N, C-alpha and C positions, 0 to 999 in steps of 0.2 A: 529561809525558803529560797533565797536567791540562787545559791549555787545549785540546788536541786532542780529548780525551774530552768535555768539556763542550760545545764548539762542535759536534762531530759529533752529540751527543745533541739539541741544539737544532735542528740542520738536519734530522735524522731526524724529530723530533717535529713540526716544521712542514711535513714532507713534500717537501722540495726534491728529494731523490734520486728519489722516485716521480714527481715532475713532470718531471724531466729524462728519465727512462725513457719516460714517456708521450709525450714529444715526439721520440722516436726516437734518443736518445743511447745509445750502447753503454756497457756497464759500464766499460770502460777509459776512455772519455771522461768518464763520471760521476766516476770516481776522480780523474782529472786536474783536473776542475773543482772537486771538493770539496777536493782538495789545494791548489789555487790559492786558493780562498776562505779556507780555514782557515789556510794558510800566511801569507797576507797579513794576516790578523788577528793571528796569533801573532808573526810576524817580518816586518814590512812590507818589501817590496823588489820588484825586477823579477821577471818570470817566471823568468829564469835563477837569480836568487837564491833564489826560492821552491823551485824544483826542487832546488837544491843543499841547502837547508835540510831538505827532506823526505827526501832521501837520507842526509844526514849527522847530523841532529840531532833529528828528529822520530820519534815512535812512531805516527804516523797510519797508516803502512803496515801495521803490525801490527793496528790497529783495523779497517782496511778489508780486511785479508788481501790486500794488493797490494804487490808489491815495486817501489817507486819507483826502485830502482837500475837496473832493466831498461827503464824508460820513457824513451825518447829525447826530445830537445827538440822534434822535429817533431810528436810526439804531443801535446805541450802546446799548440803553436800551432794544430794542427788542432782540438783540443778548444775552444780559445778562439773559433776561427772558427765552429764548429758552434753554440756558445752564442750568439754574436752573431747568427747567421742565424735563430735562434728566439727572440730576446730578447723581442719583444712578447708572444708567446703564453705564454712562461714567466713573465714579470712578471705577466701577467693572472691566471694560475692561482695563482701564489705569493700575490698580494694577495688573491684570493678566499678562499684558505685562512686567511690571517691575519685577514681581516675576519670570517670565521666564528668562528674561535677566540677573538678578542678583542672581538667585537661592536663593530667600528669604524664610526664614522659618516663617510661620504665628504665630503671637501671638496677644493677644487682650489687649488694654489699653484704659480705659475710661478716659476722660480728665477733664472736668470742669463742675461745677454746681454753679449757682448763683441765687440770687433773688433780686427783687426790690419791693419797697413799694409805695402805693398810699396815698397821703395826704388826699384825699376825701373818699367818701364811695365806689366808683367804682362799683356801682350797675349794670351798663350795661356791666360789664366784669365778666362773670360767672367763669372764671378761677382764678380770684383774691379771695383768701381765707385768713383767719387769720391763723397765724402759727408762727414759730420761724424765726426771722429775724436776719441776721448777723449784721445789724445796731442797733439791740435791739429795733426795732420799732414794738413790738408785738401788739400795739394798732391800727395798720393800716392793711388794706388788702394787701396781698402779691401776687406777680406773680413770680413763680419759673421757671427759664429757665435753660436748660441743653444743653451744647455743647458736643456732643459725638464724639470723634475722635477714630477710631479704627486704631491702628498703628501696624506695624510688629516690629520685634526685631531690625531692623535697623532705625526705625523712619519714614518709608514711610507711608503715610496716606492710609489706605485701604478704609475707609468710613468716612463720616462726616455728621452730622445732628444737626440742632438746633431744639429743641422741648420743649414744655411745660411739666413740670412734675406736677403731681397732688398729 
């Protein structure tokens, strides 16, 4: 129960549940999201693994007064979809709170860029274009992906986004 209790305390202290509620997430969605975040910190794995861990091994349900045994897989996936659709606003509110609490000075750092290639023609994928490949596969269509993390000087994530670069 230790890791669940401490992590839940930090999440509550930093106001994440209040932010989720402010952006229209229902209580059951908040519990699924908190369960997912805390579960992946305590026992990293897939959503299915996390759901099983919460039902069989964790005391988080008792702390949240939520029976994870009755929560189906579809509720987990819908909560993830709801979180993703509100990502930008939630990250902004979360960072604003962290910046206030810890008096953080803003800086910007962009993080990662990668590409992958297709063995075939990839005619149905307009984003796939020929170009320079890190694998030296210039003979294949490429899809370039970028993961942008905007960090502050202490390493706190201000924004994140995965997008296609053209």
